[in-house]
TIDRENRO-933577 format. One line per field, with one value per atom (N, C-alpha, C): residue number from 1; x, y, z; atom name. Coordinates in nm, 4 decimals. Example, Ala and Ser with C-alpha at 12.3 -4.5 7.8 and 13.67 -1.06 7.14 Angstrom:
// TIDRENRO-933577
nr (1,1,1,2,2,2)
east (1.3190,1.2300,1.3200,1.2850,1.3670,1.2900)
north (-0.5690,-0.4500,-0.3300,-0.2250,-0.1060,0.0030)
up (0.7800,0.7800,0.7800,0.7080,0.7140,0.7870)
atom (N,CA,C,N,CA,C)
This chain:
// TIDRENRO-933577
nr (1,1,1,2,2,2,3,3,3,4,4,4,5,5,5,6,6,6,7,7,7,8,8,8,9,9,9,10,10,10,11,11,11,12,12,12,13,13,13,14,14,14,15,15,15,16,16,16,17,17,17,18,18,18,19,19,19,20,20,20,21,21,21,22,22,22,23,23,23,24,24,24,25,25,25,26,26,26,27,27,27,28,28,28,29,29,29,30,30,30,31,31,31,32,32,32,33,33,33,34,34,34,35,35,35,36,36,36,37,37,37,38,38,38,39,39,39,40,40,40,41,41,41,42,42,42,43,43,43,44,44,44,45,45,45,46,46,46,47,47,47,48,48,48,49,49,49,50,50,50,51,51,51,52,52,52,53,53,53,54,54,54,55,55,55,56,56,56,57,57,57,58,58,58,59,59,59,60,60,60,61,61,61,62,62,62,63,63,63,64,64,64,65,65,65,66,66,66,67,67,67,68,68,68,69,69,69,70,70,70,71,71,71,72,72,72,73,73,73,74,74,74,75,75,75,76,76,76,77,77,77,78,78,78,79,79,79,80,80,80,81,81,81,82,82,82,83,83,83,84,84,84,85,85,85,86,86,86,87,87,87,88,88,88,89,89,89,90,90,90,91,91,91,92,92,92,93,93,93,94,94,94,95,95,95,96,96,96,97,97,97,98,98,98,99,99,99,100,100,100,101,101,101,102,102,102,103,103,103,104,104,104,105,105,105,106,106,106,107,107,107,108,108,108,109,109,109,110,110,110,111,111,111,112,112,112,113,113,113)
east (0.0641,0.0953,0.2070,0.2519,0.3691,0.3626,0.4140,0.4075,0.4818,0.5857,0.6467,0.6316,0.4910,0.4365,0.4751,0.5908,0.6142,0.5217,0.5332,0.4925,0.6002,0.6614,0.7428,0.7581,0.6278,0.6089,0.6410,0.6055,0.6036,0.7128,0.7661,0.8635,0.9706,1.0082,1.0862,1.2211,1.2469,1.3939,1.3736,1.2256,1.2084,1.1958,1.1555,1.1307,1.2709,1.2334,1.3335,1.3705,1.4983,1.5510,1.4700,1.4079,1.3202,1.2047,1.1654,1.0230,1.0311,1.1943,1.1942,1.2239,1.2631,1.2884,1.1412,1.0193,0.8621,0.8606,0.7893,0.7204,0.6690,0.5963,0.5394,0.6577,0.7350,0.8033,0.9294,0.9436,1.0254,0.9387,0.8136,0.7397,0.7154,0.6727,0.6220,0.7338,0.8657,0.9991,1.0284,1.1606,1.1971,1.2382,1.2055,1.2502,1.3409,1.4208,1.4645,1.4050,1.3934,1.2722,1.4009,1.3049,1.3867,1.4360,1.5507,1.6373,1.5491,1.4615,1.4043,1.2517,1.1443,1.0294,0.9884,0.8863,0.8160,0.7604,0.6749,0.6135,0.4888,0.4569,0.3212,0.3878,0.5171,0.5794,0.6085,0.5762,0.5655,0.7126,0.7589,0.8746,0.8656,0.9104,0.8857,0.9861,0.9252,1.0232,1.1082,1.2754,1.3460,1.3953,1.3961,1.4157,1.3797,1.2970,1.2684,1.3360,1.3389,1.4314,1.3744,1.4114,1.3006,1.4357,1.3626,1.4599,1.5741,1.6991,1.7880,1.8453,1.7784,1.8262,1.7593,1.6250,1.5524,1.6300,1.6549,1.7121,1.8780,1.9242,2.0540,2.0529,1.9026,1.8513,1.8172,1.7319,1.7110,1.8218,1.9464,2.0664,2.1192,2.1421,2.1798,2.1272,1.9980,1.9286,1.9714,1.9431,1.9590,2.1081,2.1833,2.3429,2.3897,2.3346,2.3508,2.3331,2.2231,2.1627,2.1212,2.0826,2.0117,1.8475,1.8016,1.6419,1.5894,1.6511,1.6002,1.6114,1.5401,1.5425,1.6802,1.6281,1.7237,1.7833,1.9389,1.9882,1.9972,1.9952,1.9615,2.0131,1.9963,2.0673,2.1373,2.2430,2.2792,2.2763,2.1834,2.2263,2.2951,2.3856,2.4888,2.4398,2.3848,2.3704,2.3920,2.4167,2.4205,2.2923,2.2744,2.1605,2.1461,2.1990,2.2099,2.1112,2.1450,2.0681,1.9212,1.8640,1.7239,1.6357,1.5203,1.4528,1.3291,1.2799,1.1608,1.1258,1.0756,1.0548,0.9256,0.8454,0.7118,0.6624,0.5213,0.4624,0.5172,0.5659,0.6230,0.7830,0.8521,0.9681,1.0788,1.0299,1.0721,1.1643,1.2672,1.3495,1.3056,1.2994,1.3346,1.4453,1.5372,1.6365,1.6427,1.6757,1.6938,1.8392,1.9508,2.0609,2.1353,2.1881,2.2830,2.4173,2.4847,2.6446,2.7048,2.6023,2.6323,2.5181,2.5024,2.4155,2.4953,2.4829,2.5276,2.4742,2.5078,2.4683,2.5708,2.5369,2.6343,2.6116,2.6600,2.6357,2.6155,2.5040,2.4955,2.5711,2.5926,2.7108,2.6483,2.7279,2.7248,2.6838,2.5824,2.5627,2.6095,2.7452,2.7972,2.7505,2.6363,2.5803,2.4833,2.5059,2.3992,2.5125,2.6766,2.7554,2.7920,2.7952,2.8220,2.9832,2.9718,3.1523,3.2281)
north (1.9547,1.9502,1.8614,1.8143,1.7028,1.5761,1.4696,1.3547,1.3594,1.4240,1.4454,1.5105,1.5824,1.6711,1.7939,1.8817,1.9662,2.0947,2.1893,2.3065,2.3878,2.3842,2.4434,2.5788,2.6528,2.7865,2.8158,2.7607,2.7836,2.7054,2.5785,2.4863,2.4189,2.5382,2.4407,2.3855,2.4057,2.3754,2.2078,2.1451,2.0011,1.9302,2.0422,1.9181,1.7996,1.7045,1.5811,1.5695,1.5113,1.4797,1.3696,1.2557,1.1737,1.2051,1.3521,1.4089,1.4519,1.5131,1.6175,1.5351,1.4290,1.3017,1.2465,1.2760,1.2203,1.2737,1.2104,1.2648,1.3936,1.4165,1.5488,1.6731,1.6665,1.7901,1.7777,1.6837,1.6691,1.7242,1.6724,1.7140,1.8825,1.9100,2.0743,2.1560,2.0880,2.1712,2.2259,2.2101,2.2603,2.4259,2.4542,2.6140,2.6187,2.7414,2.7683,2.8957,2.8597,2.9361,3.0361,3.1596,3.2801,3.1857,3.2440,3.1960,3.2231,3.3414,3.3673,3.4088,3.3668,3.3992,3.5238,3.5954,3.7215,3.7665,3.8512,3.8564,3.7615,3.6796,3.6100,3.4739,3.4682,3.3587,3.2416,3.3051,3.2373,3.3123,3.1780,3.1780,3.1977,3.2842,3.3154,3.2778,3.2106,3.2003,3.2845,3.2288,3.3492,3.3101,3.1765,3.1417,2.9893,2.9769,2.8741,2.8054,2.6719,2.5856,2.5053,2.5271,2.4752,2.4009,2.2923,2.2010,2.1710,2.1754,2.1302,2.1562,2.3050,2.3059,2.2564,2.2331,2.1025,1.9861,1.9301,1.8147,1.8114,1.9312,1.9266,1.9566,1.9621,1.9825,1.8818,1.7577,1.6239,1.5523,1.5608,1.4801,1.5408,1.6432,1.6959,1.6463,1.6267,1.5346,1.4239,1.3813,1.2065,1.1603,1.2125,1.2282,1.2121,1.2944,1.3440,1.2239,1.1425,1.0220,1.1015,1.2097,1.2768,1.2306,1.1377,1.1423,1.2007,1.2634,1.3253,1.4743,1.5883,1.7592,1.7655,1.8395,1.8702,1.9755,2.0139,2.1438,2.2609,2.3811,2.4897,2.5048,2.5052,2.5063,2.6303,2.6595,2.7796,2.7337,2.8346,2.8580,2.9946,2.9316,3.0600,3.0250,3.1538,3.1555,3.2993,3.2944,3.4086,3.4789,3.6072,3.6707,3.6193,3.5465,3.5069,3.3525,3.2751,3.1810,3.2235,3.3037,3.3694,3.3348,3.2616,3.2436,3.2971,3.3397,3.4290,3.4639,3.5716,3.6423,3.6384,3.6081,3.6038,3.7228,3.7407,3.8609,3.9054,3.8184,3.8959,3.9013,3.8816,3.9046,3.7962,3.6975,3.5698,3.5281,3.4847,3.4311,3.3139,3.2499,3.1225,3.0762,2.9927,2.9633,2.8262,2.7827,2.6711,2.6154,2.6889,2.6146,2.7021,2.6359,2.7044,2.6784,2.7527,2.7553,2.6835,2.6694,2.5680,2.5739,2.4530,2.4482,2.3243,2.4259,2.3392,2.3561,2.2627,2.2872,2.2508,2.2684,2.2393,2.0951,2.0355,1.8880,1.8969,1.8312,1.8533,1.7573,1.8064,1.7575,1.6309,1.5291,1.3764,1.3819,1.2885,1.2526,1.1551,1.1882,1.0678,0.9684,0.9824,0.8656,0.7781,0.8345,0.7374,0.6248,0.6790,0.5914,0.4736,0.3610,0.2243,0.2542,0.1901,0.2037,0.1410)
up (-4.6390,-4.7991,-4.8631,-4.8057,-4.8798,-4.7660,-4.8261,-4.7249,-4.6522,-4.6375,-4.4708,-4.3828,-4.4489,-4.2764,-4.3148,-4.4024,-4.4014,-4.5105,-4.4906,-4.6101,-4.6407,-4.7654,-4.8270,-4.8078,-4.7803,-4.7586,-4.6044,-4.4884,-4.3905,-4.2809,-4.3097,-4.2725,-4.3853,-4.4568,-4.5446,-4.4780,-4.3558,-4.3018,-4.2697,-4.2984,-4.2319,-4.3394,-4.4988,-4.5992,-4.6181,-4.6419,-4.6425,-4.8118,-4.7835,-4.8905,-4.9735,-4.8968,-4.9400,-5.0311,-4.9418,-4.9865,-5.1614,-5.1287,-5.2661,-5.3891,-5.3781,-5.4711,-5.5514,-5.4746,-5.5039,-5.6491,-5.7244,-5.8788,-5.8727,-5.7501,-5.7567,-5.7380,-5.6584,-5.6362,-5.7721,-5.8088,-5.9304,-6.0838,-6.0915,-6.1869,-6.1770,-6.0438,-6.0493,-6.0664,-6.0067,-6.0193,-5.9087,-5.8280,-5.7478,-5.7585,-5.6360,-5.5636,-5.4669,-5.4846,-5.3792,-5.2788,-5.1420,-5.0863,-4.9736,-4.9644,-4.8707,-4.7682,-4.6771,-4.5695,-4.4555,-4.4174,-4.3348,-4.3972,-4.2683,-4.3420,-4.3146,-4.3659,-4.3572,-4.2423,-4.2166,-4.0908,-4.0585,-4.2190,-4.1663,-4.1379,-4.1094,-4.1124,-4.2712,-4.3328,-4.4932,-4.5847,-4.5841,-4.6972,-4.8078,-4.8849,-5.0213,-5.1391,-5.2367,-5.3405,-5.3918,-5.4097,-5.4291,-5.5598,-5.6276,-5.7622,-5.7912,-5.9078,-5.9655,-6.0671,-6.0426,-6.1180,-6.2109,-6.3346,-6.4581,-6.5410,-6.6053,-6.6963,-6.6638,-6.6985,-6.6412,-6.5311,-6.4910,-6.3426,-6.2456,-6.2880,-6.1723,-6.2041,-6.3157,-6.3008,-6.2261,-6.2282,-6.1475,-5.9836,-5.9528,-5.8042,-5.7687,-5.8924,-5.8281,-5.7891,-5.8962,-5.8980,-5.7639,-5.7208,-5.5925,-5.4963,-5.4627,-5.3309,-5.3323,-5.4744,-5.4976,-5.4666,-5.4825,-5.4863,-5.3112,-5.2596,-5.1251,-5.0261,-5.0494,-4.9560,-4.8207,-4.8693,-4.7167,-4.7508,-4.6706,-4.6609,-4.5125,-4.4781,-4.3209,-4.3535,-4.3190,-4.3028,-4.4406,-4.5547,-4.6565,-4.6072,-4.6177,-4.5399,-4.6796,-4.6502,-4.7267,-4.8492,-4.9433,-5.0357,-5.1552,-5.1533,-5.2159,-5.4133,-5.4769,-5.6294,-5.6488,-5.7318,-5.8311,-5.9530,-6.0378,-6.1728,-6.2025,-6.3594,-6.4440,-6.4544,-6.4747,-6.5706,-6.7052,-6.7445,-6.8717,-6.8783,-6.7680,-6.7599,-6.6949,-6.6607,-6.6375,-6.7737,-6.7650,-6.8895,-6.9006,-6.7398,-6.7252,-6.6049,-6.5582,-6.4740,-6.3808,-6.3333,-6.2689,-6.2538,-6.2371,-6.1900,-6.0553,-5.9539,-5.8400,-5.8222,-5.9658,-5.9670,-5.9405,-5.9339,-5.9122,-6.0313,-6.0601,-6.1781,-6.1776,-6.3022,-6.3070,-6.4131,-6.3599,-6.4110,-6.4780,-6.6293,-6.6797,-6.6757,-6.6556,-6.5959,-6.4879,-6.3740,-6.2753,-6.2878,-6.2346,-6.2573,-6.1320,-6.0243,-5.9064,-5.8432,-5.7955,-5.6780,-5.5638,-5.4455,-5.3176,-5.1789,-5.0868,-4.9554,-4.8649,-4.7306,-4.6284,-4.5840,-4.5946,-4.5163,-4.4010,-4.3012,-4.1590,-4.0778,-3.9553,-3.8820,-3.8645,-3.8369,-3.8067,-3.6872,-3.6521,-3.4849,-3.4559,-3.3507,-3.2998,-3.2556,-3.2177,-3.1252,-3.2323,-3.3670,-3.4632,-3.5447,-3.5046,-3.5448,-3.4780,-3.5379,-3.5111,-3.4205,-3.2994,-3.2649,-3.2891)
atom (N,CA,C,N,CA,C,N,CA,C,N,CA,C,N,CA,C,N,CA,C,N,CA,C,N,CA,C,N,CA,C,N,CA,C,N,CA,C,N,CA,C,N,CA,C,N,CA,C,N,CA,C,N,CA,C,N,CA,C,N,CA,C,N,CA,C,N,CA,C,N,CA,C,N,CA,C,N,CA,C,N,CA,C,N,CA,C,N,CA,C,N,CA,C,N,CA,C,N,CA,C,N,CA,C,N,CA,C,N,CA,C,N,CA,C,N,CA,C,N,CA,C,N,CA,C,N,CA,C,N,CA,C,N,CA,C,N,CA,C,N,CA,C,N,CA,C,N,CA,C,N,CA,C,N,CA,C,N,CA,C,N,CA,C,N,CA,C,N,CA,C,N,CA,C,N,CA,C,N,CA,C,N,CA,C,N,CA,C,N,CA,C,N,CA,C,N,CA,C,N,CA,C,N,CA,C,N,CA,C,N,CA,C,N,CA,C,N,CA,C,N,CA,C,N,CA,C,N,CA,C,N,CA,C,N,CA,C,N,CA,C,N,CA,C,N,CA,C,N,CA,C,N,CA,C,N,CA,C,N,CA,C,N,CA,C,N,CA,C,N,CA,C,N,CA,C,N,CA,C,N,CA,C,N,CA,C,N,CA,C,N,CA,C,N,CA,C,N,CA,C,N,CA,C,N,CA,C,N,CA,C,N,CA,C,N,CA,C,N,CA,C,N,CA,C,N,CA,C,N,CA,C,N,CA,C,N,CA,C,N,CA,C,N,CA,C,N,CA,C,N,CA,C,N,CA,C,N,CA,C,N,CA,C,N,CA,C,N,CA,C,N,CA,C,N,CA,C,N,CA,C,N,CA,C,N,CA,C,N,CA,C,N,CA,C)
């Protein structure tokens, strides 16, 4: 489904930072996926980032410098930041209080001595 070969619904853990910066992801809007898949192996969208929240997600990925698998992101928002909720009950937020991720551990073998 994506240039990096991942599928955001089935393998979000391997979706790369590089791919998250492509126009397709940015224009379609970034989403936060469920941490664990359902019984069918499919992850659900738990939050849609629109407008400034989508820009914040783009900047988070861009400024991270991570081009490989991007770590799980935590979004913090207030009810007042929700601009709509879809038929499945998934909220869309136009701004977020914060977006953060835990940096992956550095590979000591990849560093120059």
